[in-house]
C-alpha positions, 0 to 999 in steps of 0.5 A, spaced: 885 446 822 888 442 828 884 442 834 887 441 841 883 435 844 886 435 850 894 434 854 898 433 847 893 431 843 890 434 836 884 432 832 883 435 825 877 433 820 879 432 813 876 432 806 870 427 805 872 420 802 868 415 798 867 408 799 862 403 796 858 409 793 858 412 800 861 419 802 864 418 808 867 424 813 874 423 815 878 425 821 885 424 824 889 425 831 896 427 832 899 425 839 905 429 841 910 423 845 914 425 851 920 425 846 917 431 842 916 426 836 909 425 833 905 419 832 899 421 827 893 417 827 889 415 821 892 421 817 888 425 812 890 430 806 896 432 808 896 439 804 890 440 809 894 440 815 902 440 814 904 447 816 900 445 823 903 438 824 910 441 822 909 446 827 907 441 833 913 437 832 917 432 827 913 426 825 915 420 828 910 414 827 904 414 822 899 409 823 893 406 819 888 403 824 884 399 819 886 397 812 881 401 809 884 407 811 889 408 806 887 414 802 892 418 804 898 414 806 902 415 800 903 422 800 905 422 808 910 416 806 913 421 801 913 427 805 916 424 812 921 418 809 924 418 816 917 416 820 915 409 821 909 407 817 905 402 821 900 397 817 894 394 820 892 387 819 891 386 812 894 393 810 899 390 806 895 386 802 890 391 800 895 397 799 901 393 796 903 400 793 905 402 799 912 401 803 910 399 810 915 399 815 912 395 821 905 391 823 900 393 828 899 388 833 896 387 841 903 390 843 905 397 842 911 399 839 917 401 844 916 408 841 910 409 844 908 403 849 909 408 855 904 413 853 899 409 848 896 403 848 892 399 843 888 392 842 886 388 836 879 387 834 880 381 831 874 376 828 872 381 823 871 379 815 871 386 813 876 390 817 880 388 823 881 394 827 886 396 831 884 401 837 888 405 840 888 409 848 892 415 849 893 415 857 895 422 858 888 425 855 884 419 856 882 419 849 880 412 845 881 412 837 876 408 833 876 409 826 871 405 822 868 400 828 863 406 831 860 411 826 855 416 826 852 421 820 848 427 822 841 428 819 841 429 811 848 426 810 845 422 805 839 422 800 835 417 797 836 410 797 842 411 801 839 414 806 835 408 807 840 404 807 844 408 812 838 408 817 838 400 816 845 399 817 845 404 823 849 409 821 844 414 823 841 415 829 841 417 836 848 416 838 854 413 834 854 406 834 857 399 831 854 399 824 850 393 822 854 390 817 860 390 821 856 387 827 854 381 822 862 381 819 864 379 826 864 371 825 869 370 830 866 373 836 870 370 841 876 373 838 872 380 838 871 380 846 878 378 847 880 385 844 873 389 847 875 386 854 882 390 853 878 396 850 873 396 856 879 396 861 882 403 859 879 409 864 876 412 857 873 419 858 874 421 851 873 418 844 875 420 837 872 417 831 874 417 824 867 417 821 863 420 827 863 427 832 868 426 838 865 424 845 868 428 850 865 425 857 864 418 859 868 415 854 868 408 857 860 408 858 859 410 851 863 404 848 860 400 853 853 402 849 856 401 843 858 394 844 853 392 848 851 387 843 858 384 843 859 383 850 
């Protein structure tokens, strides 16, 4: 179900996916641009949301914020052949079967540049993520770099690993594996500087519950170790 999350932005919790043996919740966001077209971020299973998405407007842009968020891209590509599909860094290498139309970088595409900003968090050996900011709703979109799982989500050894990795705790944070994977912290700080300049009020994360107030302060806490 698509949940209104602010002016011209909706979010939806999707089906769980499994990565490296761990079960992850998913979340997508849809932004309606001034043109009436839709910008779809980190799409989840299409069958669960297609009717609601189509009711919001025509899908014009589909973006995967990291190379790992590719599970449902092919079905969206097939359903919306006229939409442009954008690849995160290394997506083309990881998902060779998916015909991307363009690549994401620090500069926003002309189709959304006046309404959505973006910054690449480079220097990470696991995944270089493109973080987005929707100006009208003051919302930051983060896929993998900030995560949080509720008590009881993992069991046994997985629960221990998740706790040591920082995937569970008081509030969402950057997991330890991602911190260690930032082998080029100078490049990462360059991206973070741009992210911290946004007047963020809210934060949508693919693998954590949304933050609805004081988003900029929240991001600052999550990346205090890098700053």
